[in-house]
C-alpha distance (Angstrom), angle and dihedral (degrees) to the residues before:
residue distance angle dihedral
L1 . . .
A2 3.78 . .
K3 3.81 88.9 .
G4 3.81 93.6 51.8
A5 3.81 105.8 -88.9
D6 3.80 111.8 177.7
K7 3.83 108.0 -113.0
T8 3.80 91.1 -168.5
L9 3.82 96.5 64.9
K10 3.80 114.1 115.3
N11 3.80 132.0 -144.7
K12 3.81 124.6 -131.3
A13 3.82 89.2 -83.4
G14 3.80 89.3 58.3
Q15 3.81 95.7 -109.8
T16 3.77 129.5 130.8
A17 3.80 119.3 -134.2
F18 3.81 88.4 -101.7
E19 3.79 92.2 53.7
S20 3.80 88.6 51.4
V21 3.82 93.5 57.3
E22 3.81 104.2 29.8
A23 3.82 95.5 87.5
P24 3.81 116.7 93.6
F25 3.80 114.2 -97.4
E26 3.80 92.0 -115.5
D27 3.82 89.7 60.0
V28 3.81 93.4 55.0
K29 3.80 101.6 30.9
F30 3.80 89.8 105.8
I31 3.81 88.5 64.2
Y32 3.80 91.5 53.9
D33 3.81 89.1 46.0
A34 3.81 90.7 54.8
I35 3.80 93.2 46.5
G36 3.80 91.1 46.2
D37 3.79 92.8 48.9
G38 3.79 92.5 47.6
L39 3.79 95.4 48.5
K40 3.79 98.6 35.5
P41 3.83 91.8 97.2
L42 3.81 87.2 59.8
G43 3.80 91.5 53.7
L44 3.81 100.9 -98.6
K45 3.79 113.2 156.2
L46 3.79 115.6 -177.3
D47 3.80 119.3 -148.0
Y48 3.80 99.9 -143.5
D49 3.81 93.6 -176.2
H50 3.80 90.7 54.8
I51 3.81 92.7 45.7
K52 3.81 91.7 47.9
T53 3.81 93.4 52.0
T54 3.81 96.2 39.3
R55 3.83 100.3 49.1
P56 3.84 94.3 70.8
K57 3.81 90.7 47.9
I58 3.79 91.1 51.7
A59 3.81 90.9 46.6
E60 3.81 89.9 52.5
M61 3.81 90.6 51.3
L62 3.81 90.7 50.8
K63 3.82 97.4 49.0
C-alpha cells in the first residue's frame, strides 16, 4: 500500500481486498480450517489468534 497498490482491484470473485477481509473471523474460520487441513501434511500451522486480531487491522488499512 505504501508503494501505491490499487485498493480497488478485484479478484475473480469480484471482491476487493477489503471485501475479502471485512467479515468477522468467526464467519470465515471454516475457510482457514479447510486451508489448514489441506496444507497440514506440508507443515502449515495456522495461528488463529494472530489471524483473528490481524484481520480487522488489515481491513482498516484497506478502507
